[in-house]
N, CA, C and O of each residue as an XYZ file, in Angstrom:
752
protein
N      15.117     22.977      3.951
C      14.613     21.857      2.993
C      14.824     20.967      4.198
O      15.699     21.138      5.047
N      13.823     19.887      4.175
C      13.288     18.759      5.291
C      14.661     17.724      4.407
O      15.123     17.834      3.271
N      14.950     16.846      5.430
C      15.262     15.795      5.537
C      14.439     14.524      4.854
O      14.901     13.749      4.016
N      13.355     14.509      5.316
C      12.134     13.655      5.077
C      10.688     14.714      5.506
O      10.382     15.448      6.445
N      10.108     14.301      4.279
C       8.941     14.600      4.640
C       7.389     13.599      4.533
O       6.998     13.099      3.478
N       6.896     13.511      5.448
C       5.677     12.176      5.790
C       4.658     12.585      5.564
O       4.210     13.495      6.260
N       4.046     12.137      4.675
C       2.788     12.373      3.718
C       1.576     11.475      4.633
O       1.615     10.289      4.308
N       0.671     11.731      5.542
C       0.232     10.766      6.656
C       0.185     10.887      7.804
O       0.966     10.073      8.298
N      -0.423     11.600      8.728
C       0.199     10.893     10.799
C      -0.523     10.433     11.436
O      -0.782     10.735     12.601
N      -1.332      8.994     10.300
C      -1.768      8.135     11.269
C      -0.720      7.167     11.627
O       0.258      7.784     11.205
N      -0.252      6.072     12.116
C       0.384      5.284     13.135
C       1.943      5.179     11.602
O       3.174      5.186     11.628
N       0.978      5.103     10.619
C       2.337      4.456      9.942
C       3.643      6.098      9.834
O       4.860      6.214      9.979
N       2.706      6.895      9.569
C       3.317      8.228      9.473
C       4.315      8.641     10.474
O       5.507      8.947     10.444
N       3.122      8.511     11.641
C       3.605      9.001     12.797
C       4.844      7.955     13.395
O       5.801      8.476     13.966
N       4.789      6.659     13.258
C       6.249      5.925     13.633
C       7.191      6.532     12.927
O       8.147      7.076     13.481
N       6.996      6.504     11.345
C       8.111      6.924     10.785
C       8.689      8.037     10.895
O       9.917      8.036     10.799
N       8.008      9.262     11.118
C       8.435     10.409     11.843
C       8.791     10.579     13.056
O       9.108     11.758     13.213
N       8.907      9.915     14.096
C       8.987      9.721     15.540
C      10.732      9.271     15.271
O      11.606      9.932     15.832
N      11.154      7.884     14.201
C      12.331      7.299     14.072
C      13.078      8.550     13.672
O      13.698      9.272     14.452
N      12.913      8.779     11.973
C      13.328     10.061     11.507
C      13.950     10.839     12.538
O      15.136     10.666     12.815
N      12.999     11.963     13.318
C      13.133     13.015     14.016
C      14.237     12.659     14.997
O      15.199     13.391     15.230
N      13.943     11.071     15.743
C      14.971     11.381     16.675
C      15.875     11.062     16.400
O      16.707     11.282     17.281
N      16.444     10.368     15.141
C      18.077     10.003     14.449
C      18.304     11.398     13.988
O      19.069     11.480     13.027
N      17.707     12.776     14.553
C      18.409     13.949     13.880
C      18.184     14.169     12.592
O      19.105     14.798     12.072
N      16.970     13.784     11.596
C      17.017     14.343     10.316
C      16.008     15.023     10.568
O      15.094     14.537     11.234
N      15.961     16.223     10.115
C      14.530     17.263      9.870
C      13.456     16.728      9.344
O      13.471     16.256      8.207
N      12.369     16.739     10.124
C      11.414     15.990      9.670
C      10.090     16.809      9.698
O       9.729     17.413     10.707
N       9.336     16.795      8.446
C       7.729     17.140      8.561
C       6.757     16.365      8.130
O       6.826     15.748      7.068
N       5.545     16.322      9.096
C       4.620     15.676      8.527
C       3.615     16.547      8.311
O       3.349     17.515      9.022
N       2.879     16.099      7.022
C       1.940     16.830      6.431
C       0.359     15.736      6.841
O       0.115     14.626      6.368
N      -0.321     16.372      7.649
C      -1.245     15.123      7.725
C      -2.661     16.079      7.425
O      -2.762     17.260      7.756
N      -3.682     15.307      6.745
C      -4.875     15.920      6.382
C      -5.656     15.589      7.116
O      -6.818     15.735      6.738
N      -5.378     14.870      8.788
C      -6.313     14.486      9.617
C      -7.485     13.539      8.940
O      -8.620     13.775      9.352
N      -7.382     12.751      8.193
C      -8.690     11.614      7.805
C      -8.387     10.407      7.982
O      -9.050      9.604      7.325
N      -7.196      9.795      8.999
C      -6.703      8.776      9.199
C      -8.133      8.117      9.414
O      -9.147      8.657      9.854
N      -7.966      6.924      9.026
C      -8.984      5.993      9.034
C      -9.098      5.047     10.682
O     -10.061      4.500     11.220
N      -7.619      5.187     11.110
C      -7.525      4.737     12.845
C      -8.042      5.948     13.434
O      -7.680      6.004     14.609
N      -8.746      6.943     13.093
C      -9.664      7.835     13.749
C     -10.547      7.428     13.871
O     -11.312      8.245     14.381
N     -11.057      6.375     13.657
C     -12.871      5.614     13.606
C     -12.118      4.129     14.664
O     -12.910      3.276     15.065
N     -10.989      4.026     14.919
C     -10.684      2.616     15.671
C     -10.945      2.452     16.805
O     -11.032      3.495     17.453
N     -11.145      1.362     17.433
C     -10.534      1.227     18.647
C      -9.744     -0.293     18.827
O     -10.071     -1.425     18.472
N      -8.703      0.174     19.456
C      -7.595     -0.799     19.484
C      -7.736     -1.810     20.478
O      -7.401     -1.268     21.531
N      -8.079     -3.083     20.717
C      -7.464     -3.891     21.772
C      -6.719     -4.999     21.672
O      -6.590     -5.912     22.488
N      -6.039     -4.798     20.181
C      -5.072     -5.876     19.654
C      -3.842     -5.704     19.316
O      -3.242     -6.384     18.484
N      -3.175     -4.323     20.260
C      -1.923     -3.425     19.969
C      -1.261     -4.221     21.448
O      -1.652     -4.092     22.608
N       0.016     -5.175     20.837
C       0.550     -5.443     22.061
C       1.192     -4.193     22.770
O       1.585     -3.110     22.336
N       1.147     -4.810     24.151
C       1.784     -3.026     25.366
C       0.399     -2.205     25.245
O       0.269     -1.234     25.991
N      -0.177     -2.385     24.752
C      -1.683     -1.005     25.069
C      -2.569     -2.002     25.469
O      -2.432     -3.055     24.845
N      -3.307     -1.989     26.195
C      -4.603     -2.244     27.169
C      -5.785     -1.502     26.784
O      -6.561     -0.776     27.405
N      -5.713     -1.836     25.750
C      -7.450     -0.746     24.462
C      -6.663      0.868     24.521
O      -6.017      1.438     25.400
N      -7.110      1.279     23.028
C      -6.753      2.598     22.929
C      -7.629      3.322     21.607
O      -7.538      2.935     20.442
N      -8.254      4.148     21.955
C      -9.034      4.546     20.803
C      -8.208      5.111     20.030
O      -7.184      5.644     20.456
N      -8.653      5.062     18.336
C      -7.499      5.361     17.362
C      -7.474      7.169     17.717
O      -6.341      7.603     17.923
N      -8.361      7.967     17.779
C      -7.734      9.209     18.315
C      -6.578      9.714     19.038
O      -5.683     10.499     18.723
N      -6.874      8.965     20.237
C      -5.913      8.352     21.233
C      -4.243      8.369     20.757
O      -3.269      9.104     20.921
N      -4.528      7.229     20.147
C      -3.468      6.370     19.595
C      -2.512      7.555     18.920
O      -1.402      7.914     19.314
N      -3.430      8.157     17.551
C      -2.755      8.980     16.568
C      -2.068     10.328     17.694
O      -0.856     10.434     17.880
N      -2.835     11.019     18.178
C      -2.367     12.065     19.438
C      -1.516     11.532     20.031
O      -0.704     12.456     19.983
N      -0.819     10.465     20.787
C       0.073      9.758     21.498
C       1.663      9.683     20.392
O       2.856      9.831     20.658
N       1.007      9.422     19.274
C       2.185      9.412     18.037
C       2.401     10.470     17.748
O       3.502     10.649     17.226
N       1.461     11.732     17.938
C       1.979     12.890     17.189
C       2.727     13.398     18.215
O       3.742     14.027     17.914
N       2.281     13.181     19.964
C       3.455     13.972     20.621
C       5.052     13.646     20.919
O       6.005     14.395     21.134
N       4.913     11.942     20.823
C       6.521     11.044     20.582
C       7.247     11.868     19.409
O       8.346     12.385     19.613
N       6.654     11.959     18.291
C       7.422     12.941     17.288
C       7.857     13.780     17.287
O       9.007     13.992     16.903
N       6.705     14.949     17.933
C       7.413     16.295     17.816
C       8.545     16.497     19.217
O       9.479     17.294     19.314
N       8.198     15.756     19.929
C       9.080     15.981     21.485
C      10.472     15.833     20.697
O      11.430     16.561     20.955
N      10.508     14.722     19.609
C      12.259     14.725     19.075
C      11.859     15.600     17.717
O      12.162     15.141     16.616
N      11.448     16.360     17.785
C      11.525     17.512     16.552
C      10.857     17.788     15.516
O      10.924     18.894     14.980
N       9.807     16.417     14.901
C       9.303     16.787     13.954
C       7.999     17.542     14.061
O       7.249     17.509     15.036
N       7.796     18.299     12.831
C       7.400     19.386     12.344
C       5.793     18.628     12.297
O       5.757     17.485     11.843
N       4.860     19.087     12.630
C       3.801     18.239     11.960
C       2.187     19.586     11.641
O       1.678     20.210     12.572
N       1.865     19.670     10.623
C       0.967     20.160     10.211
C      -0.308     19.859      9.681
O      -0.125     19.059      8.763
N      -1.828     20.178      9.845
C      -2.541     19.848      9.251
C      -3.095     20.163      7.715
O      -4.044     20.938      7.598
N      -2.703     19.767      6.945
C      -2.823     20.188      5.096
C      -3.302     18.979      4.079
O      -2.760     17.886      3.918
N      -3.825     19.213      3.797
C      -4.142     18.536      2.414
C      -3.266     18.674      0.761
O      -3.263     19.510     -0.143
N      -2.540     17.265      1.030
C      -1.254     17.688     -0.060
C      -2.047     17.319     -1.450
O      -2.869     16.452     -1.746
N      -1.389     18.423     -2.185
C      -2.723     18.303     -3.838
C      -1.115     17.026     -4.773
O      -1.204     15.949     -5.363
N      -0.092     17.773     -4.495
C       0.846     17.559     -5.631
C       2.202     17.217     -4.675
O       2.421     17.634     -3.538
N       3.058     16.304     -5.522
C       4.311     16.400     -5.787
C       5.482     15.770     -6.790
O       5.690     14.644     -7.241
N       6.241     17.254     -6.932
C       7.242     17.257     -7.634
C       8.366     17.094     -7.721
O       8.884     18.125     -7.290
N       9.108     16.417     -8.020
C      10.656     16.161     -8.327
C      11.353     17.210     -9.270
O      10.965     17.538    -10.391
N      12.708     17.775     -8.442
C      13.181     18.356     -9.471
C      14.584     18.227     -8.883
O      14.811     18.164     -7.674
N      15.596     18.189     -9.944
C      16.916     17.569     -9.731
C      17.054     17.104     -8.360
O      17.506     17.762     -7.424
N      16.757     16.280     -8.338
C      16.731     15.588     -6.753
C      16.349     15.980     -5.698
O      17.055     15.783     -4.710
N      15.271     16.570     -5.599
C      14.500     16.852     -4.250
C      13.441     16.882     -4.771
O      13.339     17.021     -5.989
N      12.141     16.726     -3.765
C      10.678     16.411     -4.002
C      10.296     17.826     -3.447
O      10.799     18.341     -2.449
N       9.248     18.421     -4.314
C       8.324     19.572     -3.819
C       7.055     19.113     -3.383
O       6.352     18.327     -4.018
N       6.806     19.561     -2.411
C       5.374     18.566     -1.889
C       4.384     20.061     -2.090
O       4.893     21.058     -1.578
N       3.406     20.208     -2.598
C       2.558     21.051     -2.608
C       1.104     20.873     -2.063
O       0.480     19.843     -2.317
N       0.458     22.082     -1.163
C      -0.955     21.809     -0.159
C      -1.537     22.397     -0.648
O      -1.208     23.453     -1.190
N      -2.817     21.806     -0.612
C      -4.106     22.750     -1.359
C      -4.177     24.028     -0.867
O      -4.759     24.733     -1.693
N      -3.881     24.580      0.006
C      -3.715     26.029      0.296
C      -3.021     26.498     -0.220
O      -3.413     27.626     -0.520
N      -1.907     26.249     -0.625
C      -0.985     27.146     -1.685
C       0.189     27.577     -0.887
O       0.480     28.769     -0.786
N       1.024     26.412     -0.190
C       1.870     26.084      0.407
C       2.932     25.094     -0.372
O       2.392     24.185     -1.001
N       4.870     25.168     -0.429
C       5.368     24.626     -0.702
C       6.249     24.001     -0.046
O       6.931     24.866      0.504
N       6.689     22.828      0.254
C       7.829     22.298      1.498
C       8.922     21.464      0.162
O       8.370     20.537     -0.431
N       9.668     21.638     -0.052
C      10.788     20.691     -0.053
C      10.998     20.284      1.042
O      10.770     20.576      2.216
N      11.983     18.781     -0.158
C      12.403     17.359      0.756
C      12.906     16.917      0.233
O      12.580     16.714     -0.936
N      14.349     16.354      0.904
C      15.167     15.135     -0.050
C      14.480     13.577      0.058
O      14.576     12.899     -0.964
N      14.022     13.172      0.842
C      12.893     12.040      0.622
C      11.485     12.722      1.203
O      11.272     13.671      1.957
N      10.784     11.956      0.622
C       9.262     11.713      0.989
C       8.592     10.366      1.063
O       8.362      9.576      0.147
N       8.323     10.272      2.381
C       7.541      9.026      2.962
C       5.904      9.092      2.766
O       5.090      9.780      3.382
N       5.736      8.325      1.902
C       4.277      7.870      1.236
C       3.163      7.240      2.494
O       3.111      6.010      2.475
N       2.488      7.755      3.314
C       1.619      7.111      4.409
C       0.335      7.112      4.290
O      -0.259      7.094      5.367
N      -0.188      7.125      3.527
C      -1.419      7.578      2.875
C      -2.442      6.529      2.938
O      -2.858      6.305      1.801
N      -2.953      5.870      3.741
C      -3.654      4.397      4.289
C      -3.732      4.391      3.140
O      -2.714      4.471      2.452
N      -5.531      4.249      2.352
C      -5.534      3.488      1.537
C      -5.887      4.335      0.088
O      -6.781      4.045     -0.707
N      -5.306      5.014      0.026
C      -5.276      6.037     -1.380
C      -4.123      6.186     -2.045
O      -3.149      6.657     -1.457
N      -4.060      5.846     -3.240
C      -2.604      6.076     -4.168
C      -2.719      7.609     -5.149
O      -1.876      8.202     -5.822
N      -3.713      7.801     -4.949
C      -4.140      9.332     -5.749
C      -2.982     10.291     -5.952
O      -2.729     11.060     -6.880
N      -2.318     10.010     -4.753
C      -1.330     11.056     -4.651
C      -0.349     10.845     -5.792
O      -0.063     11.606     -6.717
N       0.282      9.119     -5.381
C       1.040      8.627     -5.886
C       1.244      8.733     -6.992
O       2.173      9.324     -7.542
N      -0.327      7.691     -7.808
C       0.021      7.846     -9.349
C      -0.112      8.990    -10.016
O       0.227      8.905    -11.197
N      -0.563     10.232     -9.592
C      -0.382     11.853     -9.879
C       1.238     11.943    -10.291
O       1.556     12.382    -11.396
N       2.045     11.582     -9.508
C       3.709     11.723     -9.138
C       4.261     10.740    -10.050
O       5.486     10.630    -10.112
N       3.427      9.932    -10.845
C       4.106      8.891    -11.387
C       4.874      7.543    -10.774
O       5.766      6.814    -11.208
N       4.179      7.573     -9.696
C       4.497      6.515     -8.964
C       3.477      5.273     -9.619
O       2.340      5.381    -10.079
N       4.390      4.009     -9.462
C       3.828      2.704     -9.996
C       2.847      2.080     -8.965
O       3.044      2.138     -7.751
N       2.154      1.691     -9.339
C       1.319      1.325     -8.469
C       0.650     -0.247     -8.495
O       0.797     -0.489     -9.693
N       0.127     -1.238     -8.029
C      -0.083     -2.251     -8.408
C      -1.659     -2.607     -7.769
O      -2.330     -1.752     -7.191
N      -2.062     -3.868     -7.959
C      -3.476     -4.473     -7.177
C      -3.205     -4.233     -5.567
O      -2.138     -4.209     -4.954
N      -4.132     -4.117     -5.251
C      -4.468     -4.319     -4.006
C      -4.196     -5.914     -2.931
O      -4.284     -6.985     -3.532
N      -3.965     -5.933     -1.804
C      -4.007     -7.072     -1.330
C      -4.461     -7.494     -0.267
O      -4.153     -8.580      0.222
N      -5.485     -6.443      0.364
C      -6.048     -6.472      1.295
C      -7.432     -6.226      1.236
O      -7.624     -5.058      0.898
N      -8.408     -6.810      1.415
C      -9.753     -6.210      1.367
C      -9.616     -4.653      1.796
O      -8.940     -3.949      2.546
N     -11.017     -4.515      0.556
C     -11.378     -3.109      0.619
C     -10.295     -2.045      0.212
O     -10.592     -0.858      0.081
N      -8.781     -2.622     -0.018
C      -7.826     -2.008     -0.945
C      -7.520     -2.527     -1.909
O      -7.001     -3.633     -2.063
N      -7.976     -1.364     -3.033
C      -8.225     -1.642     -4.721
C      -6.695     -1.839     -5.187
O      -6.230     -2.773     -5.840
N      -5.931     -0.515     -4.588
C      -4.410     -0.509     -5.495
C      -3.481      0.098     -4.580
O      -3.833      1.121     -3.992
N      -2.431     -0.357     -4.396
C      -1.021     -0.321     -3.598
C       0.052      0.572     -4.611
O       0.156      0.813     -5.814
N       0.692      0.865     -3.488
C       1.795      1.740     -4.045
C       3.154      0.087     -4.288
O       3.517     -0.669     -3.387
N       3.604      0.030     -5.877
C       4.561     -1.063     -5.766
C       5.946     -0.205     -5.069
O       6.395      0.915     -5.312
N       6.398     -1.328     -4.059
C       7.674     -0.842     -3.136
C       8.321     -2.173     -3.357
O       7.732     -3.198     -3.700
N       9.705     -2.029     -3.101
C      10.755     -2.965     -3.131
C      10.802     -3.317     -1.694
O       9.983     -2.776     -0.950
N      11.668     -4.165     -1.208
C      11.669     -4.891      0.179
C      12.090     -3.776      1.444
O      11.779     -3.948      2.623
N      12.879     -2.583      0.906
C      12.965     -1.670      1.839
C      11.663     -0.367      1.713
O      11.682      0.471      2.616
N      10.811     -0.253      0.855
C      10.412      0.603      1.046
C      10.379      1.516     -0.008
O       9.348      2.189      0.012
N      11.330      1.840     -1.144
C      11.069      2.578     -1.973
C      10.614      2.580     -2.935
O      11.092      1.628     -3.553
N       9.652      3.294     -3.750
C       9.235      3.358     -4.665
C      10.262      3.582     -6.346
O      11.475      3.768     -6.439
N       9.119      3.463     -7.594
C      10.140      3.703     -8.387
C      10.836      5.021     -8.398
O      11.905      5.100     -9.003
N      10.246      6.267     -7.674
C      10.674      7.432     -8.255
C      12.215      7.673     -7.134
O      12.098      7.834     -5.920
N      12.996      7.659     -7.550
C      14.299      8.070     -6.481
C      13.687      8.940     -5.440
O      12.922      9.870     -5.695
N      14.119      8.539     -4.111
C      13.453      9.753     -2.950
C      12.305      9.689     -2.294
O      12.191     10.152     -1.159
N      11.297      9.089     -2.957
C       9.963      8.564     -2.479
C       9.891      7.330     -2.221
O      10.282      6.619     -3.147
N       9.558      6.831     -1.363
C       9.382      5.810      0.118
C       8.338      5.802      0.174
O       7.766      6.891      0.221
N       7.484      4.445      0.200
C       6.159      4.356      1.138
C       5.944      2.984      2.319
O       6.681      2.042      2.610
N       4.940      3.290      2.671
C       4.938      2.524      3.853
C       3.692      2.403      4.793
O       3.393      3.379      5.482
N       2.931      1.224      4.858
C       1.697      0.772      5.521
C       0.551      0.486      4.662
O       0.531      0.042      3.514
N      -0.203      0.756      5.284
C      -1.629      0.188      3.863
C      -1.030      0.449      2.482
O      -0.908     -0.436      1.636
N      -0.686      1.642      2.319
C      -0.305      2.042      1.126
C       0.328      0.829      0.220
O       0.052      0.436     -0.914
N       1.177      0.452      1.074
C       2.381     -0.005      0.088
C       2.069     -1.629      0.449
O       2.969     -2.440      0.234
N       1.007     -2.005      0.903
C       0.724     -3.504      0.832
C       0.439     -3.981      2.234
O      -0.112     -5.080      2.285
N       0.644     -3.511      3.141
C       0.500     -4.072      3.915
C      -0.591     -4.325      5.054
O      -1.593     -3.611      5.034
N      -0.484     -5.096      5.840
C      -2.458     -5.467      6.735
C      -2.561     -4.121      7.331
O      -1.645     -3.432      7.779
N      -3.866     -3.848      7.264
C      -4.472     -2.447      7.732
C      -4.366     -2.341      9.326
O      -4.701     -1.291      9.874
N      -3.881     -3.478     10.100
C      -3.902     -3.457     11.460
C      -2.852     -2.380     12.017
O      -1.722     -2.407     11.528
N      -3.153     -1.423     13.020
C      -2.559     -0.741     13.029
C      -1.322     -0.937     13.602
O      -0.459     -0.120     13.280
N      -0.980     -1.915     14.462
C       0.891     -2.536     14.894
C       1.255     -2.795     13.808
O       2.398     -2.415     13.555
N       0.402     -3.623     12.554
C       1.260     -3.593     11.372
C       1.823     -2.302     10.516
O       2.860     -2.031      9.909
N       0.737     -1.743     10.762
C       1.196     -0.636      9.858
C       2.586      0.384     10.621
O       3.635      0.582     10.008
N       2.346      0.873     11.872
C       2.905      1.037     12.510
C       4.814      0.593     12.476
O       5.774      1.259     12.088
N       4.749     -0.437     12.913
C       6.008     -1.254     12.125
C       6.485     -0.790     11.078
O       7.494     -0.085     11.089
N       5.958     -1.049     10.195
C       6.051     -0.833      8.829
C       6.781      0.264      8.284
O       7.762      0.296      7.541
N       5.931      1.364      8.939
C       6.339      2.565      9.026
C       8.038      2.153      9.491
O       8.919      1.974      8.650
N       8.205      2.078     10.635
C       9.383      2.238     11.599
C      10.356      1.706     10.559
O      11.303      2.432     10.255
N      10.211      0.402      9.926
C      10.911     -0.328      8.737
C      11.542      0.809      7.592
O      12.727      1.028      7.341
N      10.523      1.338      7.096
C      11.092      2.148      6.217
C      11.473      3.163      6.778
O      12.611      3.324      6.338
N      11.235      4.048      7.546
C      11.918      4.949      8.094
C      13.552      4.676      8.528
O      14.479      5.437      8.253
N      13.673      3.185      9.396
C      15.207      2.886      9.688
C      15.575      2.769      8.216
O      16.191      3.771      7.854
N      15.407      1.911      7.292
C      15.897      2.245      5.846
C      16.516      2.961      5.269
O      17.614      2.653      4.804
N      15.803      4.482      5.105
C      15.455      5.599      4.813
C      17.036      6.311      5.790
O      18.009      6.773      5.192
N      16.941      6.240      7.169
C      18.233      6.839      7.432
C      18.893      6.293      7.364
O      19.845      7.072      7.409
N      19.541      4.740      7.205
C      20.286      4.078      6.961
C      20.969      4.529      5.511
O      22.186      4.599      5.341
N      20.425      4.687      4.961
C      20.482      4.871      3.115
C      21.282      6.737      3.483
O      22.365      7.264      3.229
N      20.117      7.138      4.120
C      21.147      8.890      4.425
C      22.411      8.799      4.886
O      23.382      9.400      4.427
N      22.396      7.894      5.979
C      24.041      7.956      6.987
C      24.677      7.119      6.361
O      25.635      6.746      7.039
N      24.614      6.508      5.155
C      25.992      5.319      4.496
C      26.142      3.912      5.362
O      26.855      2.930      5.153
N      25.340      4.153      6.249
C      25.844      2.891      6.934
C      24.164      2.253      7.795
O      23.228      3.032      7.968
N      24.111      1.092      8.130
C      22.756      0.406      9.159
C      22.492      1.284      9.853
O      23.522      1.740     10.349
N      21.450      1.887     10.228
C      21.024      2.719     11.606
C      20.193      1.739     12.439
O      19.403      0.914     11.980
N      20.555      1.999     14.050
C      19.830      1.296     15.002
C      19.813      1.927     16.243
O      20.780      2.319     16.896
N      18.083      2.021     16.629
C      17.925      3.136     17.195
C      17.611      2.320     18.648
O      16.408      2.089     18.770
N      18.329      1.903     19.616
C      18.048      1.710     21.142
C      18.063      2.443     21.922
O      18.880      3.364     21.932
N      17.059      2.247     22.930
C      17.413      3.177     23.890
C      17.059      2.114     25.422
O      16.175      1.301     25.695
N      18.032      2.549     26.013
C      18.346      2.085     27.289
C      17.671      2.554     28.820
O      17.796      3.665     29.335
N      16.818      1.210     29.462
C      16.584      1.929     30.705
C      17.131      1.998     31.440
O      18.030      1.163     31.530
N      17.015      2.902     32.366
C      17.895      3.396     33.473
C      17.500      3.153     34.921
O      17.621      4.143     35.642
N      17.120      2.209     35.410
C      16.302      2.130     36.538
C      16.960      1.589     37.784
O      16.314      1.483     38.826
């Protein structure tokens, strides 16, 4: 069983997976490879002097897998909740069990609604609906979290990546029973 299953491998999901796996949590990313970021060019990312969306997604994937994240390409068809665990089903017939799920599904709430997760009117242009979350990223279904555009933050990748990190830190803190902080120190 996974500690965390992240659905979506764009900047939000990749950032969340990077932190959960770096914190020692068994993490799986299920990515349908349809991230809108793959069509973008970013000249507005602090610390990055221009990068294509596909390159950004690939760098994020490498960072997360370096710390143990498993990353698969698949379309999630359903999330079932049973006795405190979540079963994530894919269209190719596979199933994965997790203690927690992070929805990082961009502009799509379809999977969330199918799982009984509360949605609300969208907050960004072209985003009709979002998942209703609390300040930590929790949905109305225990153990299911949401981050990024689908949780109502701005579509800018620097913001969605930060929101994925925020939700991951909150989830890790809950799992650990104390506030989690991840600070690397430069040894130069």
